[in-house]
C-alpha positions as MATLAB code, in Angstrom:
seq = 'XXXXXXXXXXXXXXXXXXXXXXXXXXXXXXXXXXXXXXXXXXXXXXXXXXXXXXXXXXXXXXXXXXXXXXXXXXXXXXXXXXXXXXXXXXXXXXXXXXXXXXXXXXXXXXXXXXXXXXXXXXXXXXXXXXXXXXXXXXXXXXXXXXXXXXXXXXXXXXXXXXXXXXXXXXXXXXXXXXXXXXXXXXXXXXXXXXXXXXXXXXXXXXXXXXXXXXXXXXXXXXXXXXXXX';
ca = [
      -0.018   -0.038    0.004;
       2.743    2.435    0.877;
       4.434    1.952   -2.554;
       1.166    2.726   -4.319;
       0.642    5.820   -2.462;
       4.026    6.993   -3.351;
       3.458    6.197   -7.160;
       0.146    7.992   -6.896;
       1.759   11.211   -5.458;
       4.308   11.182   -8.299;
       1.725   10.997  -10.883;
      -0.351   13.730   -9.231;
       2.643   15.969   -8.932;
       3.548   15.437  -12.577;
       0.003   16.195  -13.803;
      -0.336   19.299  -11.651;
       2.963   20.719  -12.729;
       2.404   19.815  -16.427;
      -1.119   21.561  -16.315;
       0.514   24.765  -14.748;
       3.020   24.877  -17.454;
       0.677   24.519  -20.290;
      -1.090   27.821  -19.201;
       1.775   29.605  -20.957;
       2.697   27.825  -24.408;
       6.066   29.597  -24.429;
       7.116   27.649  -21.123;
       8.313   23.970  -21.456;
       8.271   21.937  -18.409;
      11.356   19.736  -18.730;
      12.265   16.745  -16.631;
      15.491   15.476  -15.147;
      15.735   11.706  -14.509;
      18.387   11.109  -11.844;
      19.938    7.777  -10.663;
      22.487    8.027   -7.863;
      24.295    6.033   -5.342;
      25.955    7.275   -2.142;
      28.161    4.529   -0.735;
      29.517    4.561    2.791;
      32.945    2.980    2.578;
      34.052    3.803    6.116;
      32.936    6.018    9.061;
      34.560    8.899    7.375;
      34.598    8.191    3.577;
      31.676    7.756    1.273;
      31.756    7.334   -2.625;
      29.170    9.181   -4.688;
      28.055    8.269   -8.320;
      25.328    9.871  -10.304;
      23.846    9.945  -13.855;
      21.246   12.372  -15.091;
      19.178   12.540  -18.284;
      17.911   16.256  -18.653;
      15.010   16.729  -21.107;
      13.974   20.143  -22.420;
      10.455   18.791  -22.593;
       8.793   15.877  -20.610;
       9.878   13.162  -22.969;
      11.793   14.639  -25.829;
      14.537   17.100  -26.739;
      17.509   15.745  -24.482;
      19.205   18.702  -23.302;
      22.144   17.278  -21.157;
      23.493   13.919  -20.214;
      25.649   13.906  -17.053;
      27.575   11.420  -15.157;
      29.439   12.391  -12.022;
      31.520   10.659   -9.522;
      33.229   11.863   -6.187;
      34.560   11.319   -2.716;
      33.297   12.709    0.408;
      35.464   12.939    3.589;
      33.902   13.556    7.019;
      36.226   15.915    8.877;
      34.279   16.119   11.927;
      30.506   15.893   13.137;
      28.725   18.258   10.697;
      31.632   19.191    8.527;
      32.797   17.413    5.397;
      34.862   18.046    2.338;
      34.735   16.463   -1.157;
      36.203   16.395   -4.597;
      34.654   15.028   -7.690;
      34.568   14.832  -11.639;
      31.631   15.215  -13.944;
      31.179   14.668  -17.672;
      28.426   16.383  -19.636;
      27.093   15.918  -23.193;
      25.288   19.220  -23.939;
      22.799   19.756  -26.829;
      21.291   23.306  -26.588;
      20.154   23.300  -30.342;
      16.778   24.952  -29.324;
      18.792   28.089  -28.481;
      20.142   29.229  -31.856;
      23.094   31.293  -30.434;
      24.663   28.292  -28.699;
      26.471   25.589  -30.625;
      24.207   22.439  -31.232;
      26.224   20.017  -29.144;
      29.467   20.011  -27.169;
      31.296   18.296  -24.413;
      32.178   19.428  -20.912;
      34.415   18.164  -18.056;
      34.157   19.564  -14.644;
      36.400   19.264  -11.495;
      34.456   20.224   -8.363;
      35.686   20.913   -4.715;
      33.106   20.881   -2.123;
      32.636   21.923    1.654;
      29.577   20.566    3.400;
      28.287   21.905    6.633;
      25.065   20.404    8.129;
      23.266   20.999   11.521;
      19.694   20.839   12.858;
      17.192   23.519   13.901;
      14.556   21.474   15.917;
      13.415   18.749   13.567;
      14.671   20.598   10.449;
      17.807   19.344    8.967;
      19.879   22.281    7.464;
      22.581   21.478    4.722;
      24.846   24.046    3.283;
      27.305   23.397    0.384;
      29.954   25.582   -1.002;
      31.321   24.432   -4.410;
      34.061   25.570   -6.678;
      33.469   24.280  -10.152;
      36.188   24.210  -12.705;
      34.720   23.807  -16.186;
      36.525   22.647  -19.356;
      34.222   23.092  -22.437;
      35.400   21.271  -25.589;
      33.953   22.418  -28.774;
      35.527   21.756  -32.295;
      38.849   20.611  -30.873;
      39.299   23.832  -28.653;
      38.914   23.957  -24.932;
      37.457   26.933  -22.972;
      38.089   27.142  -19.333;
      35.689   28.767  -16.900;
      34.986   28.681  -13.171;
      31.768   28.961  -10.986;
      31.354   29.309   -7.195;
      28.128   27.833   -6.041;
      26.341   28.164   -2.594;
      23.332   26.106   -1.608;
      21.190   26.051    1.499;
      18.712   23.232    1.854;
      16.098   22.683    4.539;
      14.492   19.261    5.048;
      11.655   18.398    7.361;
      10.881   14.712    8.129;
       7.184   13.967    8.451;
       7.792   10.392    9.503;
      10.517    7.828    9.187;
       9.624    7.391    5.447;
       8.258   10.867    4.250;
      10.100   14.179    4.078;
       9.718   17.503    2.440;
      12.563   19.900    1.472;
      13.171   23.346    0.099;
      16.484   24.724   -1.185;
      18.109   27.692   -3.050;
      21.425   27.726   -4.770;
      23.220   30.847   -6.250;
      25.848   30.470   -8.900;
      28.555   32.994   -9.588;
      31.065   33.552  -12.318;
      34.662   33.625  -11.059;
      36.916   35.806  -13.089;
      34.176   36.527  -15.708;
      31.545   39.147  -16.175;
      28.689   39.340  -15.241;
      29.289   37.986  -11.756;
      25.823   36.372  -11.455;
      25.422   33.240  -13.486;
      22.170   31.560  -12.445;
      19.998   30.765   -9.405;
      18.212   27.404   -8.536;
      15.155   27.360   -6.374;
      13.536   24.088   -5.700;
      10.877   22.024   -3.469;
      10.456   18.450   -3.157;
       9.123   15.464   -1.346;
      11.251   12.300   -0.356;
      10.221    8.802    0.224;
      12.477    6.224    2.086;
      11.632    2.659    0.987;
      14.421    1.246    3.049;
      17.995    1.987    4.338;
      19.126    0.886    0.963;
      16.891    2.924   -1.524;
      15.351    6.361   -1.252;
      13.180    8.244   -3.846;
      12.484   11.972   -4.447;
      10.203   14.043   -6.717;
      10.650   17.703   -6.857;
      10.097   20.837   -8.862;
      13.040   23.299   -9.709;
      12.929   26.837  -11.116;
      16.156   27.870  -13.005;
      16.732   31.658  -13.175;
      19.268   32.693  -15.730;
      20.219   36.230  -16.983;
      17.576   35.642  -19.639;
      14.827   33.028  -19.914;
      13.837   30.886  -16.841;
      13.078   27.335  -16.979;
      10.913   25.070  -14.970;
      11.976   21.467  -14.415;
      10.563   18.257  -12.909;
      13.055   16.179  -10.961;
      12.570   12.382  -10.562;
      15.411   10.581   -8.452;
      16.184    7.225   -7.104;
      19.058    7.041   -4.765;
      20.840    3.889   -3.505;
      22.787    4.183   -0.196;
      24.784    0.898    0.423;
      26.662    0.723    3.681;
      30.036   -1.121    3.233;
      31.408    0.144    6.440;
      29.561   -2.325    8.648;
      31.530   -5.367    9.696;
      30.021   -8.722    9.190;
      30.640  -11.588   11.685;
      31.739  -14.867   10.067;
];
């Protein structure tokens, strides 16, 4: 019964957001399909792997393919650091001023801070993102600084709701402002091994804004537990 309830919530959320987007034909409601794993290797180290298919529309016009891997190290309670690599295959052919397709490699360095305010979990992430954009055999190097604050409220052991905002700033380039992401979502924990989330995200650029539906499955294996023979 609990699985049927979660699936019904996803369908209702998708139908509602799609109906809202259709009120303005110029707005396309895209969707990001996200499959991720966060594997705990030891008490201090975890390994992250994620792939995303980002569609400009609900089921067509794939905009980006992304695969990302990284390692996170817990320095002390509430404070962690991480480093990662991401590969993007981009296709922005619906925007005539941008090349139809190009590859991008990113190296990221993260600082994580988390704490609780009552029942609300508060997560902060500061990220330096080094971008290597490859197009027609030439590489263009750019840099972003990103800061995200996320608030998660647990309704029960299984259900939670979250809201977040992330600002992106160009480093060494003008204009300083790059973009802003604002999102809300609902998460469901099937077990200690698998979690899911459905969310809505508004992407604000120096130009058009975009609405995105996020559908995510995350696996959380724990390899740090010792088994007795």
